[in-house]
N, C-alpha and C positions, 0 to 999 in steps of 0.2 A: 363498431369496425365498419365502415364504409369502402363501398370497390373499388377507389381510388387511391386508397392508403397504398401501398409500400410495403413488400412481405418480407419481412429482415431477420436476420439470426445474429445472436450476442454470445460470444466466444467464451465459456462461460468454463472453469473449474480447478481441481488441483487446493480444494480449500482445505485439506484436510491436512495436507503438509503444510499450507501457510494459507490461514484463514484471513490477511490481510486480504488475499484475491477476491476473495467475498465479500467484503467492502466496496470496492470499487466496482465489482458485477454488483452488488445490489442497486449500487447512485448509479451506475451506468442502464440501470433498465429502467429505471424511473425516468432518466435525462430522454431515451429514444422513444419511452414514450410520449411523454411528456411532447415531444419534437417531431417525431415522424410517425409519429398513432400507435397502436395498439395493436400492429397488427404482424407481432416481432417475439422470438421463441429463443430458447436458450438453446445452444447444445454445446458440445462437450471444447473444451483445449487439447492441442498437438501435445500427443502422448509423450514426448519427446522432453517436456519441463518437468518429468516428474525429477523427486529426488536421486543423486547420486547420478545419474545418467549423463553420461557427455554429449551432449544439446551439437557441438561441433558436426558429427556422425547424422546429424536428423531425426528423422521417424522411425524406428522399431523396422527391421526388413519387412518382416509378416503384419504387419498394420493397415490395415484396410484403406486407410485415407480417409475415412467416413465424408473429412471437409469437403472436398473435392465435389463431393454428391450431394451435397444441399440445395434446395430448388428454393431459392426464394432471389429478391429484387438486390437485397442488399445483404453485407456481415461487418459484425463491428468487432472490432479486437482493441484491445484495451490492454495496460499498462507499461510494463521497460521492456517491449518487444523489439526496440532497437539495438540490437546486439548481434557481434560478431557471427552468430549461428543463427541470425536471421532468416538468411536464404537457404540454409540446410532443412531444415527445420518448415516452412511455408512457401518455398519456387513450385511442388508440384500442383499445391492449392490455388496458391493464387493463379498460376498459369490456364489451371482448369476454369476458374472462378471468370475470368476477365475473358477466358475464348468464349464463355457464354453469355457474356456482357452483365455479370453479379458485377455490384459496384464495391466499390470494397472502402471501409470510414477505419482512420485511425482515432480512436477516440480517448483521452486521457494519455495520450502517448509519450511515451520519455526512455531515455537508454538507460542501460544498465550499470555500467561502467564509468561514461562518458571520456573513453580513452579517444587518442585521435584513429587508432587502429580501428575502433566498435563504429565510430563514425562515418569514418570511409566504407565501412565493409556497409553497414546498412542505407548509405546514399545510395550508393552501386545499385545495389538491389534495387531501392522504389526508384530509380529513374529508368532502370529495364521495365518494372512493372509499377508504374504511377497509379498510388491511393486516390481517389475519386474525390476526400476530406481529409484533412488533418488536422484534428486538435491537440495541443500540447498538454502538458500538464505543467512544464517548465521552462520559463523564458529561456535557458540554456539550452534546450531543444529544440523552441521555437525557432533561431535563430539558426541553424543548424538543417533544421526542415522545410520551412516558411517558402521556400524557392522549388520545392518537389510539386508542388501543388497549388491550384489555382484556390481553390476553398479551405483556407487556412485562418487556424485563431490558435491564440495564446493561451489559453484555457484555463484551470485548476484541474485537479485529481481528483476523478469522479467518485470518491469513498467520500469527499466532502460535501457530497447531495446527503448522505445515508439518513439523517434525522427529517426529512423531505418524502424517503420513503419507507421509513420504520417509527411505529412509537413503541418506545421501548416500554419497561415494567417497572412499576415502581418499587423499590425496594424500602422497607423499612427494617431497618439499621444502623446501628452509629456510623459518626461519620468515617472515609477512608481515604485511603490512597490507593493507586494500581501503580504494581511494580513488577516491570515483565522485562524479564531478559530471558533469550538466547543464544544468542552467538559467544555474545561475551559475560562474565557472571556477572552478579549483581552485586555493587559496591556495599562496601561495609558501610552504612553512614551514622552519622551522629545528629542527634538534631536537639533544639533545645529550643527554648521562648527566650533565654537571658544570650550573650553574648558566649560563644565558644571560646575554648580556649584557644590563644594563637597558637601553640602546638599542633591541638588538632588541626585547625586552620592552616596551618603551615603544610601539614604533611600531604591533605586533601586533595586530589587529584583536580576540585573544583569545590567550591563555595558560592551562596546563596542566601536569601532569602524569599520565601516564602510562606504562606498562609502565617503570616505574623510568627514563623520559627525563622532560627538559623539551622542551614543543613550544611555538612560538611559530607562529599561522598571517597570515596575510596576505594576503587577495585585492588582485588589481591593481584600484585603481579606476575605471581608465578601461575597463577589461575590466566590471569589474560595475556600469556603466551602461547594458551594453548588454542583461544581465537585467535589468533590472530594467525595461526600456521595454516587454518584450512578448515572447509567444513566437515571433514567427518570429525578433523582436531578437536571442535567444540565441543562434540558429546562426549568424545573422552575424559577434555578437562570436567565436565558438567559430573559426569560420573564420581572424580577426584574426588570431586568440593564436599566434605564432610562439614562443615559449618552447618549450625544452627540457628538461622536467620528469624529475626524477632517476629511476632503476632502483631505489635503493636509500636508503632514509633510515636513518641508522647503524647499518649489519649489518642490516635488516631490508627486502628485497624489497617492492615495492610492486606489488599488481594493479590492475589500473584496470578495471571489468567497465561496460559501457557495457551501460545500459534501455534502449533505444531502441533496435532490430534495424530497425524499418522506419520512417523513410524509411532504408534501410541508405547513412548518407553517411562510404563510406569515409576521406576524408581527417580528419571528426573522430571515427570510433571508431577504428580505429587511427592516430591523431596523434599517439601519448604512447607507450612502452614499457610492457609489461606490460598489457599492451591486452586484453579478451575480450568477445567477445558471443555470445550465442545467442539462436535462435528458442523455445524454451523456458526453462520455469524449473530444472528439475533441477542446471543448469550453476551456476546461483547461488549454487543450496542448498549446494553442497556447500564453494564457493568459500568462502561465509560462515559455514560451519558450521568452517571451520579456520582465517580469519584470528585475529589477535591482538588487530585494532583495527579498526573499521571506521570510517570520516569520512566523511563525505557528506551534500548536499544533498537526497536521494531519501528519503522517509518509510518504503518498506521492505525497503531496504541496511539503513536502522538495523532495523526492526522483526525481519528474517531474525536479522539477528544477533543480534541480543538476546534472539530465541527459542533461539538455538543457546547460549545461556548464555556470550554471548562479549560485550564490549566494544563500545560505539558512540558515535561522536560525530555531531549533528546540525546541521547547518548549513544553515538557509531558516529564513526568518519565516513562513512558513504555520500556518494557522489550524490546519491536521488535523492539525501535530503534537498536539492535543487529544488523541488515543489515546491519545501515550505517560503524560499524567496519569491515565490510567485504571490503570495498573500501577506508580507509584510514582517514573515513572522524569522526570519532567515538566522536571527540571532539565539535560536530555542535551544543550541548546544553550549548557549553561554549560561544561562537563566531561564528558568521557568516562562514561557510564555502562554499571552493569552488572545484569541480570533476579535477582533471585532465582528458583533452579530449584525452589524449595517453594513460593513465591506463584504462579507461573505454573503448575505443576500444580494447584494447590488452585481458580483462579482456571478453569483450564480444567473441573476436574471440577464447580464450580459451575455452569456456563454448559450443562454437557451434562446435568445434571442438570434444569436450568429446561426445557430442549429437548422433554426426553424427558416431560415432565410434557405439555408444551405441544400433544408428539404425541397424548399418550394425549385431553387434550378435545378437541381437532381432529378427532381418528379414531378416537372409541374404538371397541372390538373389538366 
């Protein structure tokens, strides 16, 4: 560390209720250290982001608002923070930090629902409290915020950098796939090395070829209704799911990672064979690095898998999947896709180059 390095803080947190947050937190920490220097620390996220909280009402009344008092030169926010509740959660903090001259950097930024209302609300807030730098994680977000800041870049999700931040542990086990579903029920899957019966394919929600096998996936209709109804309803649906899902599929062991450690509902986490859960991200990096294929309704399960050079298939209608478009894997909901390591490395290096120039402009020597 040199005396000229700016002091930074990266906003972290809520790993227990969504370990995917940790994936871009870890990648983002590596990015910032590489470009802005090592004088950077982690700090809590806003408490309004906890599960089941009415985020539009802002942070809890008795919250001390710790982020208003951090003594740094810059603060980094990451993830899908561009929401209708952005102002309610962040305005007091932005106001206090800007009054002290603290620079606000948005890294791997994206919207949550990508509605006109959300875009308008986020833009209005950022017009009043302009960030000093914006790097987005998908092209759609970039087009809607690039005019709000001179230092802007159409970047990639920070979780795509995780293999440069952490070396996974080797696993000495039979070939496996990872099947990770949270909101939606895990599909019933038919897998075969020969052609599947036409009736099976016709009844499936989707079918594809991967790993020299034919796959047909079908989600139970009555359980899918709970997922579509809302956040707490999907937990009820999981409670009512009494299927016994397979340990293996055509010779492939099935590992079922759970991305929500908290609340720790044992009946949900360990309800099926091959379960694994952790309150830290490194276990997940190891699992996704060694998988033959990931099938999931979690965005960052697929991101982590793609970053490791493995194929992933995404099963969720969320518009947050725009981040896959940025790297040319937008068909990931049609069939499993693999990300070119050369393309990923080139995009990483281009983003790092932008951030180094941004640091020079924001904190000249």
